[in-house]
ZAMARGU-4260 file (C-alpha; in steps of 0.2 Angstrom, whole numbers, plus 5000, padded with zeros to 4 digits):
<rodrens>
0) 5059/4898/5277 | 5077/4899/5267 | 5066/4886/5254 | 5052/4902/5252 | 5065/4915/5252
5) 5076/4908/5238 | 5056/4904/5228 | 5053/4922/5228 | 5066/4925/5224 | 5066/4916/5211
10) 5051/4924/5205 | 5059/4939/5208 | 5069/4937/5194 | 5059/4930/5184 | 5049/4946/5186
15) 5064/4955/5182 | 5067/4945/5166 | 5053/4945/5160 | 5051/4966/5160 | 5064/4977/5148
20) 5062/4990/5161 | 5080/4999/5171 | 5064/4998/5186 | 5063/4978/5185 | 5080/4977/5185
25) 5083/4986/5200 | 5070/4982/5209 | 5077/4964/5206 | 5097/4971/5214 | 5086/4976/5230
30) 5074/4961/5231 | 5089/4953/5229 | 5102/4957/5240 | 5088/4958/5255 | 5084/4940/5253
35) 5103/4938/5255 | 5104/4943/5270 | 5086/4940/5276 | 5096/4921/5272 | 5112/4928/5282
40) 5100/4934/5294 | 5092/4914/5297 | 5106/4902/5292 | 5112/4915/5309 | 5098/4913/5321
45) 5096/4893/5317 | 5117/4888/5317 | 5118/4902/5332 | 5128/4918/5334 | 5147/4918/5335
50) 5156/4933/5346 | 5165/4943/5334
</rodrens>
């Protein structure tokens, strides 16, 4: 699953680099943060949640 998120992130990074608009860059930043969050959640689920 994490490989899929990395592939999607690369795809959106490519789209953001191709687009000259501010919207493309803002969308990439939002999606990059979203994919980082999903990656953290997947990592926590596979390794077990540690108590604080």
